N, C-alpha and C positions, 0 to 999 in steps of 0.2 A: 438561480434554484438548482442548478446540476451540478454548479460551478464545484462546490466545495466536492460532489462525488468525482466529477472530475480529475480536482485537485489531488485530492486521497490517491484516485489509480496513477496519478502521474507521479507522485511522489513515491511512490510505494511499489507500484508494479503489481497491483493485488487486486484486481476486481472484488472479493469478496472484502475486503475491507473496507472498498471505496462504497461498495451496499450494506454495510454497518451505519453510516455517517449520516445523521437526518440532514434531511432538505431546510434551506430558509427559508420554507414561509413559514408564518407565524403560527396559523395554526396544527402543522405539522414537525413542532421545533421539539417533540418529544422531551423534554425538558432541561434544553438547554438555553441558560438564560441567559449566556455574555458570551462575549467574543473568547475572553479566556479560558470559559467552559469549552468552545469550539476545538481552540486551537488544541487546547489537552485532547483532545480526541483526535485530531489531525497527529498530534506528535505520539501518541498510543497506537493510532495504525500503522505511522513510518518505522517503529520501533519494531511491532510486533514484524513486519517484514524483514527488517535487518536483523534482526536474531533468525530468521527462516534463511534467508542470506547467507549468512557468516555458518551457519550448521550445515545445512546442504550444499552451498554453490561458493562457498570461499575460492578466489583463484579466474572463476568464470565470467562472461557476460553477465548472466542473468541467472535465474533462478526458475527451473522448470517445476509449476507450482504441483503439476499432478504426481510426475514420479518423484519430485522431491531429491532431484538432480541438477547440478550445473548445466548451461549450456554457451556454447559460442556459438551465436548469429550474426556474429559481425565479421565471418570472413576469417577470422585467427585458428589456427592449426588447432586438432582438439589435444588438450594436456590428459596425461596419464597415461 
């Protein structure tokens, strides 16, 4: 059930995207009727996060979503 939310979070690094993905339960499927539709939602969430990374944090380890800046949390020297 939580697998898809965790997967989206792992792929995107964005908890907001993971919240919008419906759970796998049949009664809470929220209109997603096939694995292809679910895959499309995951791809859409990933692409949204990727565009944010490209716009605000290109060249850094991660996007700091609250400040819309890049960050290096992997002990790399800061850029710029």
